[in-house]
N, C-alpha and C positions, 0 to 999 in steps of 0.2 A: 941363499945357501943355508942349509940346516947345520948349525955349529955344534949342537949337542943333541945327538939322536935320541938318547935316553930321555932327557928332559922334554924334548919335543913330543915324543910318543906318549909320555905320561900326560902332557898338557892336551894333546889332541883327544885322547880318550876322556880326559876329565871334562873338557868343555862340551864334547858331544853328550856325555852322560848328564851334564847339567841341563842341557836343553831337553833331554828325555825326562829328567826329574820335573821340569816345568810341566811337561805334558801329563805326567802322572798326577801332579797336583790338580790339574783341571779334571781329570777323570774321577778323582776321589771327592772333589768338592762341587762339581757342576750339578745343577738342579734338573735340567731338562733331559728328556729321553734322547733327543737329537744329539746332544753333546756327550752325556755320560754313557749312553749305550751304543749309539751309532758312531760316536767319536768324530763328529764333524767339526774339527778345530785344528789349530796348529800353534806351534811355539818356536821361538828362535832367539838367539842372542846376536846383537850387533856391537860393533866397536864405536868409538866416539865419533867416527866419520859416517856412521850409518851403514857400514859394510856388514853383510851377514857373515858371522864367523862360525855359527853352528846352528843346525836345525834339528828339531825333534823328529822322531819317526812317525810323522803324522801326514797331512795331506800335501803331496808334492805340488798340486796346482795352486795351493795357497802360497807356499813358501817362496816361490820365485817372484812373487809380487811385492815382497817386503821391501826391497830396495826403493821402489817408487814411493811407497808409503813413508819410508824414512826420509826421503828427499823432501817430501811435502812438509813433514814435521819440522825438519831443520830449516827449511825456507821460512816457515811461519813463525817459529819461536827463536831460532838462532841463538843470540846472546842472552835470551831471557829464560833459558832452561835452568832450573834450579833443583836441588835435592827435594825429594818428596813430591815432585810433580808426577801426574799421569795424564797422557794425552789420548784422545779418541779420534777416530775418523772412520767413515764408511763411504763417503762420496766418491763415486767412480771417476769423477773429473778431478779429484784432489787426492789421488793415491789409493783409493779403494778399488774394489772389484765389483761387488753388487751390494745392495743395502743391508741384507741380513748378516754379511760378514763385517763385524765390527772389530777394528784394530784397537788394541790397548797397548800403549808404548810408555814404558817407565824408564827415565834416565837413571843411571847407576853412578853414584859418586863415592869416592873415598876422600874424606876431608873436602877440599875444594876442587879436586881433580875429577873431571868427567871421564869415567872408564868406558862407558858404552851404554847400551839400552837392552832391556828385556822386553820382548815383543810377543804378544799373543793375538791370535785371530780366531774368533768363534763365530760359527754360523748360528745366529740366534733363531729361535723357533718362529718368531714373528716380530717385524718392526713396523707394522701398520700397513697402510695401503688398502685397496679395495678387496683383495682376496686374502683369505687366511693363509699364513705362511709367507706372504710377501714375495712369492716367486712365480706368480701366474704368468704363463707364456703369453696370454692375451693382453697384457698391459701394453699400452701404446706410448707411454711416456713415463719417465722416472718419477714424475709428480704423482703418479697413481700407485707407486710401489712402497711408499712408507717414508719414515723420517730420514732426512739427509743430514749427515754430520760432517761438516768440513773439519780440517784439523783444529781441534778444540782442546782446551785444558779442563779436564774433569776434576783433577785433584791439584791444588796449588799449595806447595810446601806442606803437604800432609793433610790439608783441609779439603774435604769434598765440597764441590759447588752443588749444593742441594737443589738450587733453582734449576740449574742446567739438567741435573739428573731427573728431576720431576717432570721437566718438559719432555724428555725422551720417553719416560715411563707412561705419561698421559697419552701418548700417540701409538701405543702398541696394545695388542689384544690380551697378552698375559704379562702384565708389568712385573709381578713378583718373580716370575720365571726368568724374565730378562735380568732383573736385579740380581738374582741368585747366580746366573751364569756370568754376569759381569763381575761380580765379586770373586768368582772362581778365577777369572782372568787376572784380577788384581793380586790374588793369592799366588798365582803362578809367576807373575812378574816379581813379586817379593822373593819367591824362591830363587829365581834367576839372579836377582840383584845380590842376594846374600852369597850365592855361589861365586859370582864374578868378583865380589869384594874379597872373598877368601882366596881366589886365585891371585889377585893383586897382592895380597898380604904374603902369599907364599913365594911369589916370583919377584915382587917389586913392580912398581908401575911401569918403569921403563922397559924392563925385561918382558913384561906382559905384552906391551905393544909390539916388541920385536917378535915374540912368539906368534902373535896374531898375523903379522906380515908373513912370517915363514909358513904358517898354515895356509894362507891364501895362495902363496906362491906354490906350495906343495900340490894343492888341488889343480891349479892351472897346469903345472908340469905333467901330472898324471893324465889329465884329460888330453893334452896335446899329444902325449905319447900314444894314447889309445887311438886318437884320430889319425896319427901318422901311419898306423897299420893299414889304413884304407887307401885304395887307389884314388888319387886326385881326380876330380871330374864333377859333372853336374848331373843330378838325379832328380827326376820330377815325379809327382804323384798327384792325383786328384781324388778326393772322396766327397761325399755329399751328405748333408742333412736332408731328410725327406721333404720337409716343408717348415714354414715359420709358425704354424698353428693358426694362421689367419687366412689360409687358402692359397698361399703362394705355391709355386712349383719348387723343384729341387734347388737346394742352396749349395753351391760348390765351395769347397775348401781346397784351394790349390797351393802347392808348395814346390819350390825349386831349391834343392839343397846343393850348395857348391862347396866341395871340400878342397882346400888348398893348403899351402904351407902356413898361411896366416891364420887358419882356423876353419870355421864353418859358417857360411852365410845361408840364412833361410829367408827366401823371398816369397812372400805370399801374394804377390801381384796376380790378379785374375780371380781372386776369391770374391765372394758375393759382396755387393754393397750392403751397408747396414739395412736391416729389415725393420718392418713396422711393429714387430712384436718384441718380446723381452729377451730374445736370444743374443743380443749384441754383447760382445766382450770388450774389455779394455785392452790396450796394447800390452800392458803389464801382464795381464792374464794370458794373453797369447804367448808372450815370451816364457812365462812360467810353465805353460803346457809343453812348450818345445824343450825346455830344460828337463822336464820330467821324462820326456820320451828318450832323450839322449842318456840321461842317467840310468834309466831302466835297461837300455841296451848295453852301455859301456861301463858303467861306473858304480857298480854295487859297493866297491871298496874305496871309492874316491869321495872324500868329504864334500858335501854339498854346501858351498859357501860362495861368496862373491868372487873368489878366485876361479871357481868352476865356470862362472858366467863369462869370464874374459875372452875365451876364444870365439864367442858367438858374435855375429852381427845379424841385423834383421832389416828387412824391407816389409813394412806393414802398412798397407794403403790407408789413408785417412778416410773417415766416414764409411768404413767397411764394417762388415759383421765382426771383424777381428779388432776393430779400433773405432767403436761407435762414437758419434759426436753428440754431446748434450743437446737436447734433453732425451736422448734415446733411452728406452727402458733396458734394464740389464739383468733383471731378476733371474732369468733362466739361462744365463750365460754359461753355466757349467756344461751344458750339452755341447757347446761350441768347443770348449777346452778339450773334452774327450775326443771330439772329431779331429781337432788339431793333432793330438797325439797319434791317432790312427793314420792321418795323412803323412806326418813326419816319419813314422815307422814304415809306412808303405814306400816312401822315397828311399829309405835307408836299407830296405830289404835286400836289394842287389849288392849293397856295399858290405853288409854284415849278415850274409845268409845263414850263418850258424847261430845267430843271436836274436834275430827279429821274429816274433811270433806272428801268427795270423791274427786278424782282428777279433776282438772280444765283443761283449754285449753292447758296447757303445757308451759305457758309463752307467753308474747306478741310476735307476729310474726314480724320480722324485714324486712321491705321493703324499699330498697334504690334505688332511681331513679337518674341516672347520666346523665346530659345534657351538651351540649356545645352550648352556646348562639351565636347569630349572630356576636357578637364582639369577638368571640373566647374564652370567659371566661367560666370557668367550673361552674356548679351549681349542688348541691346535694339536692334532696328532700327526706325527711324521713317520713315514715308512720309506726310507731310501733303500729300495730293493736292488741288490747287486746280483748279477747272474753268473757270468763265466768269462774266463780267458779263452782266447783262441789257442789252437794247438801250437806247440813250440817245435823248433826244428828237430828236437830229439826226444820229445815226449808229448803226451796228451795235454790238452788244455785243462785248466783247473776249474772244477765245478763250484758254484756257490761262493765266489770270492769277488771282491771289489776290483775294479779296473786299476791299471797301473797308476793313473793320475789321482785316484781318490783315496784309497786305503781306508775305506769305511767298513763298518760291520753291519750286517742285516739286523734289524731290530728284533729282539726276542719276542716270541708270541706273547709271553706273559706280560711284557711291557706294554704291548698294544692293547691287550684285553683288560689291563688293570683299571682303566678308566670306567669300565662297565658299559661303554658306548658302542663297542664293536666286538664281534666274535670272529676268530680266524678258524675257518672250516677246513682248510687244506693248505699245505705248504710243502713243497718238495721240488723234485726234478721231473722234467718231461722226457721220456725215452725218444730216441731218434732225432733229438733236437740239436745235437752237436754236429758240426760240419764234418762230413766223411773225409778221411785222408789216411795216409800211412800213420799219421798221428791224428787222433780225433779231437775236434773242438769240444770245449766245455759245454755242458748241458744247460738249457734254459731253466730258469727257476720260476715257479708259479706261486701265487698266493691268492687264496679265496677268502673273501671277507663278507660277513653279513652285518648290516647296520642294525644296532639295537636302539639307538636314540631315535626320537621322532623324525629328525631331519638333519642332514649334513650337506655342506658344500664340499665338493671334492675337486682338487686340481692335480693333474698328472702331467709330468714332463717325461716323455719317452720318445724313442725314435727307432731306427733300424727296422722299420716296417716295410719300406720300399727298397732302400739301398741296404742290402744285407751285409753282415760282417764278411769281409773278404777272406778267401783262403789264399794260401801261398804254395808255390811249387807244385801246382796241380791239385791242391786240396780244394774241396767243395766249399761253397759259401755256408755261413751259418743259417739259422732259421729266424723268422721275423718275430718281433714283439707283438703283443696282443692285449687289448682291453675288451672285456665282455661285461655288459651291464645286464642285470636281472638274470644272472646265470641260472639256467635250469627252469626259468619261469616263462610265462606266456609271452612276455615282452622282450625276451632275450635278443640282444643286438650287439653287434661289434661297433665299438666306438673308435674314433680317430686316435692317433698316437699322443696327442697333446690336448685332451679334452678338459673342460671345466663344466661340471654338471652337479645336479642335486640328487641325493639319494633320500629315500624315506625308509622308515622302520621296516625291517624284514627283507629289504632288497639286498641281493647278493651281487658281488662284483669279483671278477677274476682278472688279475694282471699277470702277464707272462713277459719275462725279459727275453731279449734275443739270445740265441745260441751262438757259440763261438765258431769261427771258421776253421777248416781243416788244414793240415800241412802235409804235402806229399800226396802222391796218387793213392786213391782208396784201395786199389787192388794190390798195392804193395804192403798193405797191413797184414800182419801175421794172422792167419785164421784162428790161432789160439787166443789172440787178443780180442778178436771179434766174439769168440765164444765166451770169454770172460765177461765182456760187456753184456752179452745176452743173459748170462747167469746173474749178473749184478742188476739187471733191469734197466740198463742204460741204453740198450739197443734191443729192438724186438727181433724175433726170428724173421719176420718179413723184411725189416730194415736191413738185417744182416745180408740177406740174399740180394735185395734191391741195390743197396749202396756199396756192398763189399764183395758181392759174388760168393759169399760163404753160406753154404746150405747147412742148417742146423736141424737135426732130427727132433722129433717130439720128445724123446727122452733125454735131450740135452747133450748130444754128441755131434761132432763134425762129420758130415758125410763127405769124405775126401774125394770120392769119384765124382759126385754131383757138383762139388765145389770146383774141381778142375774143369769140368765141362762148362759150368756157368761162367767162370772167369775167362775161359778161352773163347766162348761164344761172344761175350761182351767185348772182349779185346778185338775180335774180328769185326764186330759191328762198328766199333769206334774207329778202327783203322781202315775199314773198307776192304779187308783182305777177303779173298775168295775161299769158300769152303771146299 
């Protein structure tokens, strides 16, 4: 029970703001383009028991995995935790998610009392392995993906273990970049620690612990109240990843969501066994993606912390793509997380029809470009390209924005070209790529690149080529992703969705993200909205008539008579009515 509402509200906002301050520290101090520009990182605060009390406004699919990481840290170091320590881990079998995501955990003390922990997670540009960027779909074992870090002490009582740090740096392609981003994590942990100590000084250690308990209870109460608005029952959905990048068939992600008085159970029985490639996720990452889906639907104003997690229970099969068994490769597991979100939202669409959107692009596509400079040094350029959201129940999908689970930003063209090794020739939206509906899906994003360096290895993680983003309530599916090599040249060819290939100087490549699904029947869309889309270049005149039955004249006006005829004729064809 909240005993002092004013004090509680001040504390709630203060601790959330502190987590965001940690994130701002990383943005301002990170060295790599992947972190500073694309913002592929997360930050959070935990209490002395490892419970999450506040999360920064960063990557949802990272943040729900922090409890597992904290459990491993506490199991490993327990009574040996001391002021000035910093712990690292990335091992998926010991609390990590995939190797590029390195957790840095700093305990926070006031005098001899452990107040909690400041935690950061950064997706580092490269952590070794056979492919630049360390996320190649084609990896068949975690031993091919880079340096594995079990829960380890990097800093002991304020002194950095340089031997350990040098061992890590020696195994990556851009050691100074990793060092710089790791130092930004430590700076953010320092920011969080100072802020948590200030809260303890303001409220007192005992009262701070009480406020944390109240905050977790508050989140649980709000989420249970939101779930109570739904009709109890079991709701199922199945979505698919196109393939594993090694020639497999479709990979099912199946979920059964059961809502009851005790909360919500998500049963993933029937999902694919673990695969031979690097798509395998951890159970913590699966839970994290599910939390993100529910938070996106229900809980914009509910603090995301360990209290939010309490109403959930899970059934996640062992040795499945959602819970891989060592030594399964994990580098490309992000794709599975985004498909989990789509599957959970699909199951909940009948439960919360006014809140669940159609499927979006399937998550940011990961494009890693590995280069060797004239001096023999390695370089990795990352372009995590985000496309679109699916249409929402009451408005169009959003164009050019990251998916619900990622919260990334597209890399600025200037950042990509600054190295001098690539040139961006085109970047924008493709018309007619958003799924038709009463509300239109977001448009696909394309990026055209020419290689200027003599040679580069390129790894792409994309999907939604075969199993397109689904529409809802009669809305059309979205459009497929695409990779084209030697664009406009004599050897132009379409590549698979998860290729690893070599480019040479002057070769052009085009990548297209999937377009989002539509919501509601297309012929229920206002002709004026269709005309607006045509004038904005989002829909062609041909697409307006084909997909919406709206006839636009050459001078940019609605032909009302022809539109009525077109829509009536299509309606009759669809319903089988006699003319």
